[in-house]
C-alpha positions in Angstrom: -0.1 -0.1 0.2 2.0 3.3 -1.0 1.6 6.4 1.0 2.7 10.3 0.2 6.2 12.1 0.6 5.3 13.5 3.7 9.0 15.6 4.3 11.3 13.5 4.1 9.0 10.1 5.6 6.5 8.4 3.8 3.3 8.2 5.4 0.9 5.3 4.5 -3.1 6.4 5.7 -3.5 2.5 7.1 -1.0 3.1 9.2 -1.9 6.3 10.1 -5.1 5.2 11.8 -4.2 1.6 13.2 -1.3 5.0 15.1 -4.4 6.4 16.7 -6.5 3.9 16.8 -4.1 2.4 19.4 -3.5 5.8 20.9 -7.3 6.5 21.3 -8.7 2.5 23.0 -5.3 3.2 25.4 -6.4 6.2 26.3 -10.3 4.9 26.5 -8.7 1.8 29.1 -6.7 3.7 31.2 -9.5 5.5 32.9 -10.8 2.3 35.0 -9.0 -0.8 36.2 -11.2 -3.7 36.0 -10.6 -6.1 39.0 -13.8 -8.5 38.8 -12.5 -11.5 36.4 -15.9 -11.6 35.0 -16.9 -8.0 34.2 -12.9 -8.1 33.0 -13.4 -10.5 30.3 -17.1 -8.7 29.1 -15.0 -5.5 28.8 -12.1 -7.4 26.7 -14.6 -9.6 24.0 -16.9 -5.9 23.8 -13.0 -4.3 23.0 -12.6 -7.4 21.0 -14.8 -6.9 18.4 -13.5 -3.2 17.4 -17.1 -2.4 18.0 -15.6 1.1 19.3 -13.1 1.3 17.5 -14.3 1.9 13.6 -12.6 0.8 10.0 -10.5 3.9 8.3 -12.2 5.6 6.6 -10.0 7.6 3.1 -12.6 9.5 0.7 -11.5 12.6 -1.6 -13.4 15.7 -0.6 -14.7 17.8 -3.5 -14.4 20.5 -4.3 -16.5 23.7 -2.4 -17.9 26.4 -3.8 -16.3 29.8 -2.6 -18.2 32.4 -0.4 -16.8 35.2 1.3 -14.1 36.5 3.2 -14.6 37.0 7.1 -13.9 40.2 6.1 -16.2 40.8 3.4 -19.2 39.4 5.4 -17.9 42.1 8.2 -18.0 45.1 6.3 -22.2 43.8 5.2 -22.8 43.9 8.8 -23.2 39.7 9.0 -20.0 39.6 11.8 -19.1 42.2 14.2 -15.8 44.3 12.7 -13.6 43.0 15.4 -14.4 39.0 14.4 -13.0 40.0 11.5 -9.6 40.1 13.3 -9.8 37.0 14.8 -9.7 34.6 11.4 -7.4 34.6 9.6 -4.2 32.6 8.6 -0.5 33.7 7.9 -2.2 37.2 8.8 -4.6 36.6 5.8 -8.7 36.9 6.4 -10.3 33.6 5.9 -12.4 33.0 2.7 -15.5 30.9 3.6 -16.6 27.8 1.3 -20.5 29.1 0.0 -21.9 26.9 2.9 -20.2 28.2 5.9 -20.9 32.1 4.9 -24.9 30.8 4.6 -24.3 29.2 8.0 -22.6 31.7 9.3 -25.3 34.5 7.4 -27.9 32.9 9.0 -26.8 32.5 12.9 -26.1 35.5 12.8 -29.6 36.4 11.9 -30.9 33.7 15.2 -31.8 31.3 13.1 -31.4 27.4 12.9 -29.7 25.9 10.8 -28.3 22.6 9.5 -24.9 21.6 8.0 -24.8 18.4 5.7 -20.9 18.2 3.8 -18.6 15.7 4.2 -15.2 15.4 6.0 -13.2 19.0 6.1 -15.7 20.8 4.2 -15.7 23.3 6.9 -18.3 22.5 8.8 -16.8 23.2 12.3 -16.0 27.0 11.1 -19.9 27.0 10.5 -20.3 27.2 13.9 -16.8 28.9 15.7 -17.6 31.5 13.7 -20.9 32.5 15.0 -20.0 31.9 18.5 -16.8 33.8 18.7 -19.4 36.7 16.7 -21.8 36.2 19.5 -20.0 36.6 22.5 -17.4 39.4 20.6 -20.9 41.6 20.2 -21.7 40.8 23.3 -18.9 42.4 25.2 -19.6 45.1 22.6 -22.1 45.7 24.0 -21.5 45.4 27.6 -22.8 42.7 28.3 -21.6 40.4 31.8 -19.3 38.2 31.0 -20.6 34.6 31.2 -20.0 31.2 29.2 -21.5 31.8 26.1 -20.3 28.1 24.4 -18.5 25.1 25.8 -16.8 22.8 22.4 -16.3 19.6 22.5 -14.8 17.8 19.3 -14.3 13.8 19.1 -10.9 12.4 19.1 -11.1 11.1 15.4 -11.0 15.1 14.4 -7.2 15.3 15.1 -7.4 13.3 11.6 -9.4 14.6 9.5 -11.5 18.1 9.0 -10.1 21.4 7.9 -6.7 22.6 9.0 -7.8 26.2 9.4 -10.2 25.1 12.4 -8.1 23.1 13.5 -5.0 25.9 13.2 -6.7 27.7 15.4 -8.4 26.0 18.1 -5.7 24.4 18.8 -3.4 27.9 18.6 -1.5 28.2 15.7 -3.7 31.3 15.1 -3.5 34.4 17.7 -6.1 35.8 19.8 -5.4 40.3 18.9 -4.8 42.1 22.2 -8.4 43.6 22.4 -9.4 39.9 23.1 -7.8 38.7 26.1 -10.3 37.9 29.2 -12.9 36.5 26.4 -11.4 33.4 25.0 -9.9 30.9 26.5 -8.8 27.7 24.9 -8.5 24.2 26.6 -6.3 21.4 25.2 -6.6 18.1 27.1 -3.8 15.6 26.6 
């Protein structure tokens, strides 16, 4: 099975999947030590069925229609201008896919929406941008500080998903100084 060249090492997608699933299995099992032999046997049988470890999925991501940039949405009033300062990669404003821009517009109008696109399509930004925008708007309006959202991601997100949302969540993007005290990133290893 061929891999792809990354730096000087070849990465095999199936080997990567096995390594990630193995890491996650060790993590999942680390919370308890089962001492009762009958219960341990049952739990081991369930783990042996691979019920909790899905088969690898490899897909080809389609090309998504381009939408507005974060700055365009801020100029149009769909987003607070300060939101455009956060969603940048290497200093450049991100450009949404059309479905991301549509979801963001619906969210900022407080309309319900569902996003049903494939892996790697940027669904995360459909939810993160409105959450961050709402917090920024609340601060600008002088509302009291409070928890507005808690975002929890599954382990398999780390091996798929859009690089922009992943970079933002894991801290590669920096918050401007005017945002100090509004957001806290917590990474649980």
